[in-house]
Structure formats: structure tokens, C-alpha cells
C-alpha positions in Angstrom: -0.1 0.0 0.3 1.0 3.5 -0.6 -0.3 7.1 0.4 1.2 8.5 -2.8 1.7 7.9 -6.3 4.3 5.2 -6.8 7.5 6.2 -8.8 8.2 4.1 -11.9 11.8 3.2 -12.9 12.3 1.7 -16.4 11.7 -1.8 -15.5 8.3 -1.2 -13.9 7.3 1.0 -16.5 8.1 -1.5 -19.1 6.0 -3.8 -16.8 2.9 -1.2 -16.9 3.1 -1.4 -20.8 3.5 -5.2 -21.1 0.7 -5.7 -18.6 -1.9 -3.2 -20.1 -1.2 -1.6 -23.3 -3.5 -2.7 -26.3 -1.7 -0.5 -29.2 -2.8 -1.3 -32.6 -0.2 -2.0 -35.2 -0.9 1.5 -36.9 -0.4 3.4 -33.5 3.0 1.4 -32.7 4.0 2.2 -36.1 3.2 5.7 -35.8 5.1 5.8 -32.3 8.0 4.3 -34.0 8.1 6.6 -37.0 7.7 9.7 -34.7 10.8 8.4 -32.2 13.1 9.1 -35.3 11.8 12.8 -35.6 13.0 16.1 -34.4 10.8 17.0 -31.4 9.8 13.5 -30.7 9.5 14.4 -27.0 6.1 16.2 -28.0 4.4 13.0 -28.6 2.3 11.6 -25.8 3.0 8.4 -24.1 1.1 5.5 -25.3 -0.3 4.6 -21.9 -1.8 8.4 -21.9 -3.2 7.7 -25.2 -4.9 4.6 -24.0 -6.3 6.4 -21.2 -7.9 9.1 -23.0 -9.3 6.7 -25.3 -10.9 5.1 -22.4 -12.2 8.5 -21.1 -13.8 9.2 -24.5 -15.6 5.8 -24.4 -16.7 6.4 -21.0 -18.1 9.8 -22.1 -19.9 8.2 -25.2 -18.2 11.4 -26.9 -19.2 11.9 -30.5 -17.6 15.4 -31.0 -14.2 16.1 -29.9 -11.5 19.0 -30.2 -7.6 18.7 -30.3 -5.3 21.6 -29.9 -1.9 20.8 -31.0 -1.5 17.7 -33.0 2.1 17.0 -33.9 2.1 13.7 -35.7 -1.2 12.7 -34.6 -1.0 9.8 -32.0 -3.1 11.4 -29.5 -6.0 12.3 -32.3 -5.5 8.7 -33.6 -6.1 7.2 -30.3 -9.2 9.2 -29.8 -10.7 9.0 -33.3 -10.2 5.3 -33.3 -12.9 4.8 -30.4 -15.4 7.7 -31.6 -18.3 6.0 -33.3 -18.8 6.1 -37.2 -20.3 9.5 -36.9 -18.2 11.0 -34.7 -16.1 14.1 -35.4 -12.8 15.5 -34.2 -11.6 19.0 -35.0 -7.8 19.1 -35.1 -6.0 22.4 -34.9 -2.4 23.0 -35.6 -0.2 25.0 -37.6 2.6 22.8 -38.9 2.0 21.4 -42.3 5.2 19.0 -42.1 4.3 17.2 -39.0 0.5 17.0 -39.8 1.1 15.6 -43.1 2.8 12.5 -41.2 -0.6 12.4 -39.0 -2.5 12.4 -42.0 -0.8 9.4 -43.5 -1.2 7.4 -40.4 -5.0 8.5 -39.9 -5.6 7.2 -43.5 -3.8 4.0 -42.7 -5.8 3.3 -39.6 -9.1 4.2 -41.4 -10.0 7.2 -39.3 -9.1 10.2 -41.6 -12.6 10.6 -42.5 -13.5 11.6 -38.6 -10.7 14.2 -38.3 -11.3 17.8 -39.8 -7.7 19.1 -39.5 -7.5 23.0 -39.3 -4.0 24.3 -40.1 -4.5 27.9 -38.2 -3.6 29.2 -35.0 -5.7 27.2 -32.5 -7.0 30.4 -31.0 -8.4 31.5 -34.5 -10.2 28.2 -35.2 -11.6 27.8 -31.6 -13.0 31.4 -31.9 -14.4 30.6 -35.4 -16.3 27.6 -33.8 -17.5 29.8 -31.1 -18.9 32.5 -33.4 -20.6 29.8 -35.9 -22.8 28.8 -32.8 -20.9 25.4 -31.8 -20.6 26.4 -28.0 -21.8 23.9 -25.6 -21.7 21.2 -28.6 -18.3 19.4 -27.8 -17.9 16.4 -25.6 -14.0 16.1 -25.1 -11.1 18.4 -25.6 -7.4 17.6 -25.3 -4.9 20.7 -25.1 -1.3 20.0 -26.1 -0.1 23.2 -27.7 2.2 26.3 -26.9 2.3 26.6 -23.2 1.8 30.3 -23.0 -1.7 29.8 -24.8 -3.0 27.2 -22.5 -5.2 29.5 -20.6 -6.8 31.1 -23.9 -7.3 27.7 -25.2 -9.0 26.5 -21.9 -11.3 29.3 -21.9 -12.4 28.8 -25.3 -12.7 25.0 -25.1 -14.8 25.7 -21.8 -17.3 27.7 -23.9 -17.4 24.9 -26.8 -17.8 22.0 -24.3 -21.5 20.8 -22.9 -22.0 20.7 -19.3 -20.4 17.4 -18.5 -17.7 17.3 -20.9 -14.0 17.0 -20.1 -11.1 18.8 -20.7 -7.5 17.0 -20.7 -4.6 19.2 -20.5 -1.1 17.9 -21.0 2.3 18.5 -19.7 1.0 20.4 -16.3 4.0 19.0 -14.5 6.5 20.0 -17.4 9.3 17.4 -16.2 9.3 18.8 -12.8 10.1 22.4 -14.0 6.8 23.6 -12.4 8.8 23.6 -9.3 11.3 26.3 -10.4 10.7 29.8 -9.1 14.1 31.1 -9.3 14.6 31.5 -12.8 11.4 29.9 -14.8 11.2 30.1 -18.7 8.2 31.9 -20.0 6.6 28.5 -20.5 7.1 27.1 -17.1 5.6 30.3 -15.8 2.5 30.1 -18.1 2.1 26.5 -16.6 2.5 27.6 -13.0 0.1 30.5 -13.6 -2.4 28.0 -15.5 -2.2 25.4 -12.7 -2.8 27.8 -10.1 -5.8 29.3 -11.8 -7.7 26.1 -12.6 -7.1 24.6 -9.2 -9.7 27.6 -7.8 -12.0 27.4 -11.1 -15.2 26.6 -9.8 -16.6 26.3 -13.3 -14.9 22.8 -13.1 -14.2 19.7 -11.3 -10.6 18.6 -11.8 -7.9 16.1 -11.0 -4.2 16.5 -11.9 -2.5 13.0 -12.4 1.1 11.8 -13.0 0.6 10.4 -16.2 3.2 11.1 -18.8 4.5 14.6 -18.3 1.4 15.4 -15.9 -2.4 15.3 -17.1 -4.9 17.6 -15.9 -8.7 16.6 -16.4 -11.3 19.1 -16.0 -15.3 18.6 -16.0 -17.4 21.2 -17.0 -20.1 21.8 -14.4 
């Protein structure tokens, strides 16, 4: 028994994957492909992708958002469990990395579920609000520029239905959120975001030591 989250060494982490990860062949190929790319640390951990897919299934989600796509692993995890008439709007600005995403989405047979918008995330989310889609999404995943987190969160909160869920990545920032002496701009943004949502009474929340830290926020 333990009264705090267990720390995982490499051996225990690999056991976790061996004992629980149900990763499709296409997801595995995408993860391996991304591992050889510049910026590969931006890809989420496979157990986090599986966890988010489970959350989407529990929600019975049909309409989801993703802010920050990279090579599309998280989007593929979620889209794979959406119903046939499910829809995801995915926001990113990088044509090169999202080209990889589109290739693997097509290979997995989920490309028709994903509407990729190549534009700044705040612009796309604002367009959705202006076109009357507020309160219509079930799930949102935020994993983009850290200085934009607060704005993305506010926009996603408008777009989510009551009972909908926002998942926010990198909230522990490899431990850098503890740095108060000379924090980077990204670190300061995450520190401020974490402090803000803890006291935001519009949501229920839980911060989990999954991947690089994952905060779940349920809209009341």
C-alpha cells in the first residue's frame, strides 16, 4: 500500500506497458516513426493515449477537439474509439508534422472522422464559437504552446457541453513547475495555469502523474 503515487523506474514502466497496453499496429508504427523525428519528445506516452481513449468511451463522446496535433498519435487514439458518425476538429499550424499524422490516420481508417484545421488554435476555436458550436463538444485535449493554454482552456470551456471533459497535457513539465528562481516563459505559463484552474469553480478537476502530467477538468 502507498499513500502517494508510485514512482516508476524503467523496469516497472515497461511492466506497465507489457501488462496493459493495447496498442494497434498502426499506432505502434506511428510511435516508432515519430521517435526518429526532431521534437519526438512532444509525442504523448502510449499509456496516456489509451487512457484518453477510455475516457472518451466512458463519456460516450461523439464530438471532440484537439489543440496541438504534432504527428497525430493522440488524435488517432481518440478517433479510433469515436463512433462512425463521430467528429474531431484538430488544430495545428505545422504542415510537415501533420502530413505524417494524415498518412497514419488514413492507414488506420479514421481520416474521415478528423477535420484538420491548419491555423492558429485560438483562431479556429474562436471561429467555432462564432459559428454557434458552443456547448456542443464532449471532449477536448490541449497540448500546444504553453503560453496559450489559458486562452485555449477558456475557449474550450465555452465549446464544451456541461459534463464534458478537458484534458490538459504537460502540467508537470518534467518537474520544471517547481522552478521559482529563473523559470522560462513556458514554465511561468504552466505555473499560472495550474494555479488558476485549481480555484476555478466552473469545473471539477484532477491532476494526474500520467505522462508529463495530465489535468482533467469536467465542466459543471
